[in-house]
BAMI-6867 format. One record per residue (C-alpha): residue in one letter; x, y, z. Coordinates in pm, whole numbers, plus 50000, padded with zeros to 5 digits. Example, Ala and Ser with C-alpha at 12.3 -4.5 7.8 and 13.67 -1.06 7.14 Angstrom:
// residues 2
A512304955050780;S513674989450714;
***
This chain:
// residues 382
M906264533824893;P908914549624740;A911364566624834;N912684585224607;L910234618024588;P912064653124483;P912394676524730;S909864707424748;R912684731224724;I914634720424385;R914544745924118;P913764740423837;R915994744223486;T917104777723336;G915954789023051;A912504768923033;P909284778322886;A906664798023166;A903934771823044;S906404741723033;L907874746823436;R904094752023530;R903024722523370;A906314702323551;S905014725023889;A901624707023902;V903364672523835;V906244676724035;A903034688324296;A900774658424244;L903654628324309;P903504628524678;L899984635324697;L899584600024495;A902534578324644;L900244582424985;A897224580424824;A898354544124697;C900174534825035;G899414557025376;Y901684583125456;G903214556525685;S902744515725780;Q902164514626150;A903904511626414;A904684476026591;G904584477026895;T904784451327247;P902174445427519;A905294462127749;A905574486927574;Q901954493927534;Q900454492227867;V899304517028094;A899824523528462;A896554525428736;G895704551828797;A897084570528536;E894894601928315;K895164612227937;I898084648327907;D896134681227788;G892894659327748;L894124637727474;D893264600927376;S896174599027140;V899674612527040;K901254601326674;I905354597326661;G906784592926365;Y910024578126308;F912214558126066;G913084523526014;N916434539626120;L919384527326364;T919744573426271;H916224571926456;G917264547026759;T915984574927029;A912324564526867;L912844524626873;V914114524027219;G911644545227332;V909384526827110;R910644492227244;K911664502427597;G907714522027689;Y909284559827706;F906564572627494;Q903904553227647;K904884562828005;E904994592328001;L901264600427788;G900124581828044;A896184573027945;T896994592327611;A898134569327397;A901064565627174;R900724555926828;Y902704551826569;Q903814557426201;V907204543426025;F908114559925683;N911054556125458;A911144587225326;G911164627025443;P908864639525226;S905944612725285;E906674623925683;I906354662925651;E902894653625486;A901324637825738;L902364654725999;N901534687225758;S897514664225739;G897744656426094;S898434623326066;I901374627526311;D901784653826556;I905004646226680;G908144629526427;W911694622926396;I913484636826114;G916324644025916;P917614680725849;S916894681125460;P913574672225535;A913184690625796;I914434722425581;N912614716825313;G909194718125529;Y909594745725729;T910124767725374;K908014751925156;S905164765325401;A906814802325504;G908054784225868;K904774781526008;S904794745325958;L907224721626188;R909764740226458;I912234715426553;I911924713226898;G914704687027004;G917524669726917;S918674627126856;A921194618726698;S924554627026537;G926874605526332;G926104576126111;V927104585825807;K929894571025574;L931074571725285;V931684528925128;V932994523524821;N934564489324641;P937854489324729;E938754464024440;K938204501724175;I938824532524468;K941744526124674;S942054563224759;L939174597324798;K940844609124465;D940054574524343;V936184585924308;K936874604824092;G934684585923768;K932574566523945;K929874562524005;I928294563024402;A925274562224516;T922944585224769;P919364568224896;Q917424602624745;L918004638424510;G918674669624710;N918724644625130;T920564652925374;Q923844628825204;D922834637424847;V924384675024943;A926574666225153;F928104646224969;L927414672824647;N929154694924832;W932324675624918;I932614670324562;S932484700524497;E935354714624795;Q937614690524554;G937904707824257;W935554684624057;K931684697723925;V928464681623864;D925744683123791;A923914688524093;E919944676123937;S921534646523699;G925044637223911;R926594638423627;G929774649323599;D933484644623705;V931434620723892;S928284599023862;V925644609924178;V922524575124164;R920684581424388;T918734549124474;D916674537424770;N918324528325005;K916444497825028;I918024485824709;T921674502724713;P922964469724877;D921494450624550;A922724479124308;Y926664476424459;R926964439824415;S925454444324026;G927674464323977;S926274494123953;V927414508724186;D930994519324301;G930394529524680;A927794556424867;W927274580625035;V924824566625268;P923394565625699;E923344535325925;P922254506525857;T923374508025489;A927014517925538;S927374488525741;K925804464925544;L927494479325238;V930434464225422;A929254424825480;E928764429025067;G932664439925111;A932884477525050;K935414496325231;V934994530725458;L937144556425270;L935924579325517;D933004590825797;E931254616525791;A931814630426095;D935954640526055;L933974665325832;W932264684026133;P934144702126434;D933674680926727;K932704651626522;K928894663226581;F926524669626306;V922734666126259;I921844635326183;T918084633626340;N916044661426448;I912984656526638;I909804682026490;V906424690926525;R903534707826375;Q903374745626516;E899684741326567;F899954705726834;L902474724326998;K900564756427091;Q897624736427159;H899304707427353;P902474717727495;K902054696627813;A901894663327525;V904984681527381;E906984679627686;A905964646527776;V907174627927425;L910344653827502;R910684637127804;A910424601727685;S913404609527433;V915634627427677;E914824595227909;A915554572527577;N918904588627537;K920224587127879;W919654550727887;I920334544027521;N924114556727690;A924414540628016;H924074504927815;P924974504527446;D924974469427433;E921074461827579;A919674492327384;K921394481627116;A919464452927176;A916304474227186;A916344494326845;N916994465626598;E914464444226854;Q911804476126725;L913084474126394;E912014432426306;A908824442226506;D908224468026288;S909754450225896;G909774416526029;K913634414326027;A916124422826245;L919954435926167;P922474411426172;A925544415426438;A927804420926163;V925794451126033;V924394464126388;D927424461426531;P929404485926405;A926564506326249;W924864513926615;K929014521526749;S929204552326497;I926294568326576;Q926074591926882;F922554600327035;T921774635027214;D919264660727311;D921534692027215;P919854695626826;L923654705926712;A921704736526502;A925054749326396;T925614723226187;L921854723526017;D922554756025881;T925514748825765;E923714717125582;A920974740325438;R923774765625294;H925784734125118;A921924730424972;V922214762024865;K925744756824692;A924484726024509;G921714751724369;L919204726424456;L917654754824774;E917464792224732;K918354807425034;P916164802325311;D915084817825619;L915414797325935;S914684826026118;G911984806226412;I912884772626239;Y913254754026643;D911674760526965;L913794745627230;T911864766627567;L910944729827608;L913104709227580;D915774729027829;K912354724528077;V913204687728059;L916374694928051;E917274716528398;A915424689628506;E917334669128478;G920414687028608;A921444688828239;A922524727728059;A920344741727786;V921264740327385;D921664761227157;D919634767426846;A922014791326675;G920124817026683;L917284805326483;G914374800726775;A911334812526774;K910334853326876;
***
């Protein structure tokens, strides 16, 4: 399935005839549906027998036969990877089966959530913002955090030796309007350089490239570097690239949201006990990850191998894992900042994000753990 689907809120170019815009909008709207019809929303995740065992005497939660959980095969979704591998989700759901789907792109996961193919998902901030605003605030809620960091600007050291050398070069981002694309466009603007956001042309050539093929593009010389999440950044370093900038260094306290937990609003309303169980599992997974980083890294890599058929080599997984912070805090203020960056780049109309968060159940789980409540930056559901 192609990962480079256009974000739902990207504006068409001004000056186009109205009829052409309507035709173009119809084609763009159809593309995700055609792709999804061709290959499904996501592949079924491969759990382990131990992780799928239901404890003797366990009961179903809310009378549900299953809860359907989505995530990406990325290390930045390590909470979900570990939660699957170590059986945290199944343990908390009791006799209600935990079902998993693995996605390659945010738009397809949002489509799956909207259709009911999944109930809860791990996802990046830009797809969550786009999904929420496209539905006028009716489709999803962000119910928890998962990870911060894990994004780097890596470059060919023979062509780019300093930040100022990025000007005039070809730099890959994963997708037009995705979280890393917006961050890079904002960084370019702060350097005083000009780039047309939609075409990627200007003082820097922004080349939208699927993370899966970015290493090949780097090897061939098609791009001179990339602003990408882990493990793609470390894969490029293994090919000889150098880290020029860690995005964490651009944020207060070096923290910014890279992965959220979202839920379908209808599911949240009808099955709060099931949602609370998944959040409890997420908090437990993060606690274990932070207490046992080496074992957690191995568990995440094992689940990646189970899902994709291939584990990451140590030269990739070791530095990638170190750059990611796993946290229950959704870092809501940074999501609001990322939305403003997208507006500034011209990729997003000014969104109304009020109500995008509902952290009630997360705060309940954290209180039971003796942990402090988290902040929704004034964007919580009323």
